[in-house]
Each structure stands twice: as structure tokens, then as C-alpha cells.
LOZAFI-708169 format. One record per residue (C-alpha): x, y, z; residue in one letter. Coordinates in pm, whole numbers. Layout:
// LOZAFI-708169
+--------+--------+--------+---+
|      x |      y |      z | r |
+--------+--------+--------+---+
|      X |      Y |      Z | a |
...
+--------+--------+--------+---+
This chain:
// LOZAFI-708169
+--------+--------+--------+---+
|      x |      y |      z | r |
+--------+--------+--------+---+
|  12657 |  10347 |   3567 | x |
|  12888 |  10276 |   3273 | x |
|  12880 |   9899 |   3330 | x |
|  12503 |   9902 |   3363 | x |
|  12465 |  10080 |   3029 | x |
|  12725 |   9853 |   2869 | x |
|  12525 |   9552 |   2989 | x |
|  12217 |   9692 |   2816 | x |
|  12407 |   9756 |   2492 | x |
|  12580 |   9416 |   2506 | x |
|  12259 |   9219 |   2558 | x |
|  12082 |   9423 |   2292 | x |
|  12358 |   9359 |   2037 | x |
|  12384 |   8985 |   2103 | x |
|  12008 |   8931 |   2087 | x |
|  11969 |   9151 |   1779 | x |
|  12245 |   8969 |   1590 | x |
|  12135 |   8621 |   1702 | x |
|  11767 |   8637 |   1609 | x |
|  11800 |   8630 |   1226 | x |
|  12018 |   8317 |   1251 | x |
|  11770 |   8155 |   1488 | x |
|  11484 |   8233 |   1249 | x |
|  11683 |   8070 |    965 | x |
|  11753 |   7755 |   1172 | x |
|  11388 |   7735 |   1286 | x |
|  11272 |   7743 |    925 | x |
|  11524 |   7478 |    820 | x |
|  11423 |   7246 |   1107 | x |
|  11051 |   7331 |   1088 | x |
|  11038 |   7463 |   1446 | x |
|  10722 |   7674 |   1430 | x |
|  10426 |   7773 |   1641 | x |
|  10135 |   7655 |   1430 | x |
|   9823 |   7877 |   1400 | x |
|   9510 |   7745 |   1568 | x |
|   9173 |   7828 |   1716 | x |
|   9318 |   7984 |   2032 | x |
|   9612 |   8152 |   1859 | x |
|   9620 |   8515 |   1753 | x |
|   9849 |   8457 |   1456 | x |
|   9748 |   8310 |   1119 | x |
|  10081 |   8182 |    988 | x |
|  10364 |   7962 |   1114 | x |
|  10606 |   8160 |   1334 | x |
|  10944 |   8043 |   1474 | x |
|  10931 |   7999 |   1852 | x |
|  11295 |   8001 |   1961 | x |
|  11333 |   8373 |   2038 | x |
|  11401 |   8280 |   2399 | x |
|  11737 |   8134 |   2294 | x |
|  11853 |   8478 |   2175 | x |
|  11713 |   8641 |   2489 | x |
|  11898 |   8395 |   2711 | x |
|  12223 |   8441 |   2519 | x |
|  12208 |   8819 |   2546 | x |
|  12108 |   8826 |   2913 | x |
|  12345 |   8560 |   3044 | x |
|  12649 |   8690 |   2854 | x |
|  12595 |   9055 |   2949 | x |
|  12520 |   8969 |   3313 | x |
|  12818 |   8736 |   3363 | x |
|  13064 |   8952 |   3167 | x |
|  12986 |   9286 |   3332 | x |
|  12962 |   9143 |   3686 | x |
|  13263 |   8911 |   3657 | x |
|  13462 |   9098 |   3923 | x |
|  13173 |   9113 |   4168 | x |
|  13178 |   8924 |   4497 | x |
|  12800 |   8944 |   4518 | x |
|  12715 |   8603 |   4668 | x |
|  12374 |   8532 |   4504 | x |
|  12510 |   8594 |   4152 | x |
|  12611 |   8231 |   4102 | x |
|  12273 |   8103 |   4219 | x |
|  12086 |   8340 |   3988 | x |
|  12289 |   8209 |   3694 | x |
|  12229 |   7847 |   3799 | x |
|  11857 |   7908 |   3831 | x |
|  11841 |   8073 |   3488 | x |
|  12023 |   7781 |   3326 | x |
|  11773 |   7532 |   3467 | x |
|  11484 |   7746 |   3343 | x |
|  11646 |   7778 |   3000 | x |
|  11666 |   7402 |   2951 | x |
|  11310 |   7352 |   3073 | x |
|  11189 |   7616 |   2826 | x |
|  11389 |   7498 |   2525 | x |
|  11278 |   7139 |   2578 | x |
|  10914 |   7252 |   2596 | x |
|  10946 |   7465 |   2282 | x |
|  11089 |   7177 |   2078 | x |
|  10912 |   6878 |   2236 | x |
|  10627 |   6982 |   2470 | x |
|  10675 |   6885 |   2834 | x |
|  10400 |   6766 |   3065 | x |
|  10277 |   7033 |   3311 | x |
|  10417 |   6837 |   3607 | x |
|  10769 |   6830 |   3458 | x |
|  10756 |   7203 |   3388 | x |
|  10637 |   7263 |   3743 | x |
|  10923 |   7058 |   3888 | x |
|  11173 |   7259 |   3682 | x |
|  11023 |   7586 |   3799 | x |
|  11026 |   7461 |   4158 | x |
|  11395 |   7372 |   4132 | x |
|  11482 |   7717 |   3998 | x |
|  11279 |   7889 |   4268 | x |
|  11434 |   7667 |   4536 | x |
|  11788 |   7761 |   4433 | x |
|  11707 |   8130 |   4465 | x |
|  11521 |   8101 |   4796 | x |
|  11737 |   7852 |   4983 | x |
|  12086 |   7950 |   4868 | x |
|  12069 |   8329 |   4820 | x |
|  12078 |   8438 |   5184 | x |
|  12145 |   8787 |   5321 | x |
|  12508 |   8891 |   5341 | x |
|  12669 |   8914 |   5685 | x |
|  12711 |   9289 |   5660 | x |
|  12392 |   9453 |   5524 | x |
|  12569 |   9792 |   5515 | x |
|  12777 |   9676 |   5216 | x |
|  12484 |   9566 |   5004 | x |
|  12142 |   9411 |   5040 | x |
|  12078 |   9056 |   4930 | x |
|  11716 |   8981 |   4998 | x |
|  11549 |   8699 |   4810 | x |
|  11297 |   8579 |   5065 | x |
|  10971 |   8746 |   5164 | x |
|  10981 |   8793 |   5542 | x |
|  10716 |   9055 |   5617 | x |
|  10377 |   9147 |   5470 | x |
|  10378 |   9492 |   5639 | x |
|  10017 |   9463 |   5750 | x |
|   9858 |   9329 |   5432 | x |
|   9560 |   9118 |   5550 | x |
|   9672 |   9199 |   5904 | x |
|   9996 |   9001 |   5866 | x |
|  10338 |   9139 |   5954 | x |
|  10650 |   8928 |   6019 | x |
|  10626 |   8579 |   5876 | x |
|  10744 |   8254 |   6039 | x |
|  11048 |   8116 |   5860 | x |
|  10871 |   7814 |   5709 | x |
|  10580 |   8028 |   5591 | x |
|  10831 |   8276 |   5448 | x |
|  10998 |   8008 |   5234 | x |
|  10665 |   7872 |   5109 | x |
|  10525 |   8218 |   5028 | x |
|  10843 |   8320 |   4842 | x |
|  10847 |   8008 |   4626 | x |
|  10475 |   8051 |   4558 | x |
|  10532 |   8415 |   4457 | x |
|  10810 |   8319 |   4215 | x |
|  10592 |   8051 |   4054 | x |
|  10298 |   8291 |   4025 | x |
|  10503 |   8564 |   3855 | x |
|  10671 |   8317 |   3616 | x |
|  10341 |   8168 |   3503 | x |
|  10155 |   8499 |   3499 | x |
|  10416 |   8640 |   3264 | x |
|  10396 |   8327 |   3051 | x |
|  10018 |   8369 |   3019 | x |
|  10032 |   8725 |   2879 | x |
|  10255 |   8615 |   2592 | x |
|   9953 |   8599 |   2362 | x |
|   9991 |   8879 |   2109 | x |
|  10282 |   9041 |   1927 | x |
|  10497 |   9265 |   2143 | x |
|  10297 |   9246 |   2463 | x |
|  10511 |   9025 |   2687 | x |
|  10837 |   9179 |   2568 | x |
|  10711 |   9535 |   2608 | x |
|  10576 |   9472 |   2957 | x |
|  10910 |   9310 |   3041 | x |
|  11097 |   9619 |   2918 | x |
|  10883 |   9849 |   3135 | x |
|  10917 |   9632 |   3447 | x |
|  11290 |   9561 |   3411 | x |
|  11366 |   9929 |   3344 | x |
|  11168 |  10034 |   3653 | x |
|  11339 |   9781 |   3879 | x |
|  11676 |   9867 |   3721 | x |
|  11642 |  10238 |   3798 | x |
|  11557 |  10161 |   4161 | x |
|  11852 |   9920 |   4195 | x |
|  12088 |  10175 |   4042 | x |
|  11968 |  10443 |   4284 | x |
|  12039 |  10221 |   4585 | x |
|  12376 |  10117 |   4438 | x |
|  12300 |   9747 |   4388 | x |
|  12499 |   9738 |   4066 | x |
|  12487 |   9361 |   4017 | x |
|  12108 |   9336 |   4010 | x |
|  12089 |   9668 |   3822 | x |
|  12313 |   9505 |   3559 | x |
|  12078 |   9205 |   3543 | x |
|  11778 |   9437 |   3506 | x |
|  11929 |   9635 |   3221 | x |
|  12068 |   9325 |   3052 | x |
|  11710 |   9194 |   3047 | x |
|  11582 |   9530 |   2923 | x |
|  11837 |   9540 |   2639 | x |
|  11761 |   9188 |   2518 | x |
|  11386 |   9252 |   2523 | x |
|  11428 |   9578 |   2329 | x |
|  11618 |   9390 |   2057 | x |
|  11357 |   9114 |   2056 | x |
|  11077 |   9373 |   2020 | x |
|  11222 |   9482 |   1684 | x |
|  11139 |   9137 |   1545 | x |
|  10822 |   9074 |   1746 | x |
|  10620 |   9395 |   1784 | x |
|  10464 |   9433 |   1441 | x |
|  10401 |   9138 |   1207 | x |
|  10604 |   8913 |   1434 | x |
|  10890 |   8725 |   1272 | x |
|  10963 |   8523 |   1588 | x |
|  10808 |   8440 |   1927 | x |
|  10998 |   8415 |   2256 | x |
|  10832 |   8081 |   2334 | x |
|  10838 |   7924 |   2678 | x |
|  11217 |   7957 |   2682 | x |
|  11187 |   8334 |   2680 | x |
|  10877 |   8378 |   2893 | x |
|  11004 |   8146 |   3170 | x |
|  11343 |   8317 |   3184 | x |
|  11197 |   8669 |   3183 | x |
|  10933 |   8573 |   3440 | x |
|  11200 |   8426 |   3668 | x |
|  11419 |   8738 |   3649 | x |
|  11122 |   8967 |   3717 | x |
|  11024 |   8757 |   4019 | x |
|  11380 |   8784 |   4156 | x |
|  11379 |   9161 |   4107 | x |
|  11032 |   9205 |   4260 | x |
|  11116 |   9006 |   4574 | x |
|  11445 |   9190 |   4614 | x |
|  11266 |   9524 |   4568 | x |
|  11017 |   9438 |   4844 | x |
|  11266 |   9303 |   5095 | x |
|  11530 |   9569 |   5033 | x |
|  11280 |   9841 |   5118 | x |
|  11138 |   9659 |   5421 | x |
|  11454 |   9519 |   5581 | x |
|  11741 |   9743 |   5475 | x |
|  11737 |  10068 |   5677 | x |
|  11982 |  10228 |   5432 | x |
|  11749 |  10197 |   5131 | x |
|  11538 |  10500 |   5222 | x |
|  11849 |  10704 |   5292 | x |
|  12009 |  10606 |   4960 | x |
|  11693 |  10689 |   4763 | x |
|  11664 |  11028 |   4930 | x |
|  12033 |  11108 |   4872 | x |
|  12002 |  11012 |   4504 | x |
|  11724 |  11268 |   4443 | x |
|  11907 |  11532 |   4644 | x |
|  12230 |  11478 |   4450 | x |
|  12102 |  11432 |   4094 | x |
|  11786 |  11645 |   4096 | x |
|  11884 |  11903 |   4360 | x |
|  11567 |  11825 |   4557 | x |
|  11640 |  11910 |   4917 | x |
|  11466 |  11787 |   5231 | x |
|  11312 |  11492 |   5049 | x |
|  11254 |  11163 |   5228 | x |
|  11154 |  10853 |   5035 | x |
|  11045 |  10563 |   5252 | x |
|  10891 |  10265 |   5072 | x |
|  10902 |  10028 |   5368 | x |
|  10523 |  10023 |   5408 | x |
|  10431 |  10035 |   5041 | x |
|  10695 |   9819 |   4867 | x |
|  10477 |   9504 |   4822 | x |
|  10197 |   9705 |   4661 | x |
|  10439 |   9897 |   4438 | x |
|  10597 |   9571 |   4318 | x |
|  10249 |   9445 |   4228 | x |
|  10179 |   9776 |   4052 | x |
|  10493 |   9730 |   3840 | x |
|  10373 |   9381 |   3738 | x |
|  10003 |   9467 |   3733 | x |
|   9927 |   9352 |   3377 | x |
|  10037 |   8987 |   3410 | x |
|   9930 |   8952 |   3775 | x |
|   9582 |   9104 |   3747 | x |
|   9507 |   8940 |   3413 | x |
|   9599 |   8598 |   3552 | x |
|   9387 |   8653 |   3863 | x |
|   9097 |   8771 |   3650 | x |
|   9118 |   8477 |   3405 | x |
|   9144 |   8221 |   3686 | x |
|   8844 |   8379 |   3860 | x |
|   8620 |   8351 |   3553 | x |
|   8737 |   7995 |   3485 | x |
|   8648 |   7904 |   3843 | x |
|   8300 |   8055 |   3797 | x |
|   8253 |   7842 |   3484 | x |
|   8384 |   7542 |   3681 | x |
|   8662 |   7473 |   3434 | x |
|   9026 |   7409 |   3513 | x |
|   9214 |   7732 |   3591 | x |
|   9489 |   7606 |   3359 | x |
|   9261 |   7535 |   3064 | x |
|   9356 |   7779 |   2785 | x |
|   9096 |   8016 |   2641 | x |
|   9068 |   8357 |   2474 | x |
|   8946 |   8544 |   2780 | x |
|   9268 |   8736 |   2847 | x |
|   9244 |   9114 |   2842 | x |
|   9462 |   9136 |   2529 | x |
|   9221 |   8902 |   2348 | x |
|   8931 |   9130 |   2444 | x |
|   9111 |   9434 |   2308 | x |
|   9192 |   9252 |   1982 | x |
|   8824 |   9157 |   1954 | x |
|   8739 |   9528 |   1928 | x |
|   8912 |   9536 |   1590 | x |
|   9253 |   9667 |   1699 | x |
|   9572 |   9510 |   1569 | x |
|   9838 |   9356 |   1793 | x |
|  10060 |   9664 |   1795 | x |
|   9782 |   9900 |   1906 | x |
|   9659 |   9657 |   2171 | x |
|  10010 |   9618 |   2308 | x |
|  10066 |   9995 |   2322 | x |
|   9739 |  10041 |   2510 | x |
|   9852 |   9790 |   2771 | x |
|  10199 |   9951 |   2788 | x |
|  10031 |  10281 |   2870 | x |
|   9809 |  10119 |   3133 | x |
|  10112 |   9952 |   3293 | x |
|  10303 |  10281 |   3310 | x |
|   9994 |  10450 |   3456 | x |
|   9977 |  10192 |   3736 | x |
|  10349 |  10227 |   3810 | x |
|  10319 |  10604 |   3836 | x |
|  10009 |  10572 |   4054 | x |
|  10176 |  10315 |   4281 | x |
|  10475 |  10538 |   4347 | x |
|  10255 |  10845 |   4396 | x |
|  10066 |  10656 |   4670 | x |
|  10388 |  10539 |   4837 | x |
|  10307 |  10706 |   5172 | x |
|   9999 |  10486 |   5216 | x |
|  10005 |  10133 |   5356 | x |
|  10031 |   9848 |   5107 | x |
|   9680 |   9728 |   5185 | x |
|   9533 |  10068 |   5097 | x |
|   9735 |  10090 |   4775 | x |
|   9634 |   9738 |   4671 | x |
|   9268 |   9823 |   4725 | x |
|   9298 |  10130 |   4501 | x |
|   9493 |   9940 |   4234 | x |
|   9248 |   9650 |   4244 | x |
|   8942 |   9872 |   4202 | x |
|   9105 |  10066 |   3918 | x |
|   9225 |   9750 |   3742 | x |
|   8882 |   9586 |   3771 | x |
|   8716 |   9901 |   3635 | x |
|   8953 |   9939 |   3341 | x |
|   8916 |   9570 |   3252 | x |
|   8546 |   9632 |   3188 | x |
|   8612 |   9889 |   2916 | x |
|   8655 |   9634 |   2631 | x |
|   8326 |   9470 |   2730 | x |
|   8145 |   9806 |   2740 | x |
|   8289 |   9915 |   2407 | x |
|   8192 |   9586 |   2245 | x |
|   7840 |   9619 |   2386 | x |
|   7819 |   9978 |   2257 | x |
|   7934 |   9874 |   1907 | x |
|   7682 |   9591 |   1904 | x |
|   7393 |   9820 |   2001 | x |
|   7503 |  10080 |   1749 | x |
|   7515 |   9825 |   1466 | x |
|   7166 |   9698 |   1555 | x |
|   7019 |  10049 |   1559 | x |
+--------+--------+--------+---+
């Protein structure tokens, strides 16, 4: 536990110290995100916050896991480095969508094709490939080729979904803190200290970044930050799902943790049927908002990748709330969905997803209803 906490403190310190210097360099070199019609800010803001995030995460992760023999560690680092260079290039000189996609595909491929399960699962679990849908849409075990394709697709979806919610101050970083902390606690409970260290290194860097980004943002994370954070969250989500489905010791380790630390006897925690839905619940804000935005763009027969101001955070801002209040509302909603997902853990994933989907769709209508109510009230 000490190393995990030290990773959090290390990444926090590095990111916190680095950001003021990065802001100074960005101002000297005129590296800003310019305000515009689709932007929520009204002044020029430096966009290189992702550099500080990367520095904090990569140093803390490599330093505090240096003695580990955990095989996928080297591939995670390699994948993050590729994503860093793709992001920094796009923040300074915008890349074409196809080049960004190729970079993301390379990073995902390294994780999926090189990070294979260890020979002895009893020592640790190393699952970075989706192999079973546990009955969602009537599908169980996946053919190997389908498994590789689905895993790469999932990584790309999470990366880009996270990138799309980075639209107002504090939102992406705060959601990243909540998700990384949740995954980190789970990984610590099942004694996967290497990935727990990665989770808390991410959490620490994002907490430091929030200090400069939450209210009257002084810096944005840019694509460098959002791509890196999205990649790490996709790695953690896939590992969470597969560890619960394919490692028979996970349930035992979770149960023993609660018995030992909370003196809760005769408790059995089995997430093997519900892990995919819980992972989606942890990442509900970026995943549902992306699905919702793409759906409405398809109805309007516009490109799903054409930017607009139809994201849920834009709708909340339109009610007259500032960025900080809108972000805190969405933090609360995210935590609510995480709590609900775990409370429904004894149901099948399909049932949980149905409940989460109905609730998310219902809550997403609230900004529209409130705006309609304010409009009617002003007319009367």
C-alpha cells in the first residue's frame, strides 16, 4: 500500500510543479487554444497540460514498479509513449484524423497483442483482452479473432469518448480521478500492485491538474492529456472485466479483503457475471454521452465526428451554470452510477446495462426539461 500511495504523491508533486513552467513556455511560444463558436472558453488558454500529466504518470509508474517482474508493464509504457507523441504533435500542429487513428491503433495493438496472460494465473492476473461477454446480447465466449477485434475497438471507443468530454473546465480530469480511484481500489484489493500503482499515479496527476483547471482554467490537458488518460482507463477497464471473469481467485481475494479490513464475515463478492456492466458504469459519463451525441448526429444525417455543442455538459452550461457547478453535477452523477452498478452486482450484465441505460437516458433529459420550464416561465 505504501508504494501505491507514494506513486500518487509522486505523480501529484511532479504534475503540480511542472504546470506553471509549462504555462510560461506556452505563453512565450504562443501555444494556446483559441476561443471560438464551439468553445466554452472566451480567452486564450495554454493546451499543453497533458505534458505535465504524462511526466507525473510515467515517472511515478516506472519508479515505483521498477522492481516488478510484471510482464505487461513494458508494453503499457511503450503504448503510453506512442500516445504521448501523437497527442503532443496534435496539440502543436493538428494531425489529420487518419494519422491520429493510426497512432491510437498502434497503441491499442501493443496492449492487445503483446500483453498476454502469465503462465501461472495464481501469481497475478494479466488480462488485457476481452474473451467473454457473459451473456450480453446472448454472447458468451468469443472466438479469438473476434476477441482481438472487440478489444481494440473497446480501447479506441474509450480513448475517443474520454477525449470528447473534455469540453468544460474540470470535467475530464474530475471524471478521470473518480474512475482511476475506483479501479485503483479494486486492483489494490486483489493485490495487483503494478496496475494499482498505475491507477493511483493517474489519480495523483489528475488531482494536481484539477487545481489549475477546475475553476477559471489556467491550462487545458489538450489531446496529449485526454489520449493518455483515455488509454490508461481503457487498460484498467479491460483488466477489471477479464480479471473478474477469468481469474477464479478474484472473488476470493475481494471477499477476504472485506473480511480482514472491515470485519465483515461470511461475505462473498462475485463480479464474474456483472463486471462488464460495472466497468461501463464506472465510465458512464464519457461512454453514454458519446453514444447519445453520435445517435443524434445520425438522426440529423451529419457525420458522427462533426463537432457540435450537443454534449450533456454543454446542455448544463446552457442552463446558466458555470463550468465548476456543471462539472460537480456530473461528478455526482458518475459516483451515483458507480454505486448503483456495484449494488446491482448480483444481476447479469445485460440486466444491469438495461437499468443503467434507462436511468442515463432519463437523467439526460433533465437539462432539456429545465430549459423548457424556464422558457415557459419567462413567457408567462
